[in-house]
C-alpha positions in Angstrom: 62.2 -73.1 45.4 60.9 -71.7 42.1 57.8 -69.6 42.1 55.7 -68.6 39.3 53.6 -65.4 39.9 50.7 -65.1 38.2 48.1 -62.2 38.4 44.8 -64.3 38.7 42.6 -61.8 36.6 43.0 -60.0 33.5 44.0 -56.5 34.4 40.1 -55.9 35.4 41.1 -51.6 35.3 42.1 -52.1 31.9 38.5 -53.4 30.7 36.9 -50.5 32.7 34.7 -52.9 35.3 33.1 -51.6 37.7 34.5 -50.6 41.3 32.2 -53.1 43.7 33.6 -56.2 41.5 36.2 -58.2 42.6 39.9 -57.6 41.8 43.1 -58.6 40.5 44.9 -60.5 43.5 48.7 -62.2 43.3 49.5 -65.4 43.4 52.5 -67.7 44.2 52.6 -70.7 42.6 55.7 -73.0 42.4 57.7 -73.6 39.5 56.6 -77.1 39.3 52.7 -77.4 40.7 51.6 -80.1 38.2 47.9 -78.6 37.8 49.6 -75.3 37.1 52.5 -77.0 34.1 49.2 -79.1 32.6 47.2 -75.6 32.3 50.0 -73.8 30.6 50.8 -76.8 28.3 46.8 -76.8 27.5 47.0 -72.9 26.8 50.4 -73.4 24.7 48.8 -76.3 22.5 45.6 -74.6 21.7 46.9 -71.7 21.2 46.7 -71.3 17.2 42.9 -72.1 17.4 42.9 -68.7 20.2 44.7 -67.0 17.4 42.4 -68.2 14.6 39.3 -66.6 16.9 41.1 -63.7 17.6 41.7 -63.1 13.5 38.5 -63.7 12.8 36.2 -63.0 15.6 32.8 -64.6 16.3 29.6 -62.4 17.2 30.0 -61.4 20.8 33.9 -62.2 21.2 35.5 -59.3 22.9 38.4 -58.4 25.1 41.1 -60.9 24.0 44.2 -61.4 25.9 47.3 -63.8 26.0 49.1 -64.5 29.2 53.0 -64.3 29.3 56.3 -65.3 31.2 58.5 -62.6 31.8 61.9 -62.7 33.6 64.4 -60.6 34.7 67.3 -60.8 37.7 64.5 -60.6 40.2 62.6 -63.3 39.0 59.8 -64.7 36.9 56.4 -63.3 36.3 53.1 -64.1 34.6 51.3 -61.0 32.9 47.9 -60.2 31.2 48.2 -58.4 27.4 45.2 -56.8 26.5 45.2 -56.1 24.1 47.5 -57.1 22.3 48.6 -58.0 18.9 50.5 -60.3 16.1 53.8 -58.5 15.3 56.5 -59.2 12.6 58.6 -62.5 14.7 56.2 -62.9 17.8 53.8 -60.2 19.4 53.1 -56.9 21.4 50.7 -55.7 23.6 49.8 -53.5 26.7 51.3 -55.0 30.0 47.7 -55.1 31.9 48.7 -55.7 35.7 51.5 -53.9 37.9 54.0 -55.9 38.8 55.4 -57.8 42.1 58.3 -59.7 41.0 59.9 -58.7 37.5 61.2 -54.4 38.0 61.9 -54.6 35.2 58.4 -53.4 33.3 55.5 -51.4 33.7 51.5 -51.9 34.3 49.9 -49.8 30.4 53.1 -49.8 28.6 53.2 -51.8 25.3 56.2 -54.7 24.7 57.4 -57.1 22.3 57.4 -60.6 23.4 57.6 -64.5 21.8 55.2 -67.2 20.9 57.5 -68.9 23.9 56.9 -66.6 26.6 52.5 -67.0 26.5 51.5 -69.3 29.1 47.9 -69.1 28.6 45.1 -66.8 26.5 41.4 -65.7 26.8 38.3 -64.1 25.9 34.8 -63.0 26.5 32.2 -64.9 24.2 28.9 -63.5 25.2 29.8 -62.7 28.7 31.8 -65.5 29.8 35.7 -66.1 30.0 36.9 -68.9 27.6 40.3 -70.1 28.3 42.1 -68.3 31.1 43.1 -71.8 32.3 45.9 -71.1 34.6 43.3 -68.6 36.8 40.3 -72.0 37.0 43.7 -73.5 38.1 44.4 -71.2 40.4 40.5 -71.7 41.9 41.1 -75.0 43.1 42.8 -73.8 46.1 41.0 -70.3 46.8 38.1 -69.8 49.0 34.7 -71.0 47.4 32.8 -67.9 48.8 35.6 -65.9 46.2 35.8 -68.5 43.5 31.9 -67.7 43.5 32.3 -64.7 43.3 35.5 -64.1 40.6 32.8 -66.1 38.1 29.7 -63.9 39.1 31.8 -61.1 38.4 33.6 -62.2 35.1 32.2 -65.3 33.6 34.3 -67.4 34.3 33.7 -70.8 33.0 36.4 -73.5 34.1 35.9 -77.2 33.3 36.9 -79.8 36.0 
């Protein structure tokens, strides 16, 4: 069975989060997972709106990020890029997560990628995580106490 590998959070260390906050974890998800594919579709449909906010951020908006699907001979993995910028032909950003499957990339390095590779987006607005649709899908199968901790520590607000 083909699987996605998703970093649940957003490269916490790269954002300077406190040591006592719950940290990133890797979660394997089937490529056929309906909820995950719906979340990716939603992120892609709303990407232009997100990019407009990124270009002219509202007061209190920080930590804009993109989740990007990368692959090599070892498989497919989804990573957060924080920060990122628009470049001719796509985007470039700093890989915020340590790879688990894809061995051709390294956390902390800058990589270029295309719009078609983007699978999620997010940012903070006055302490609340906006977007991060794929993370919210992962919350559905995680222990309630763990989800509560992520929401408390990192401000995730998920719509049902």
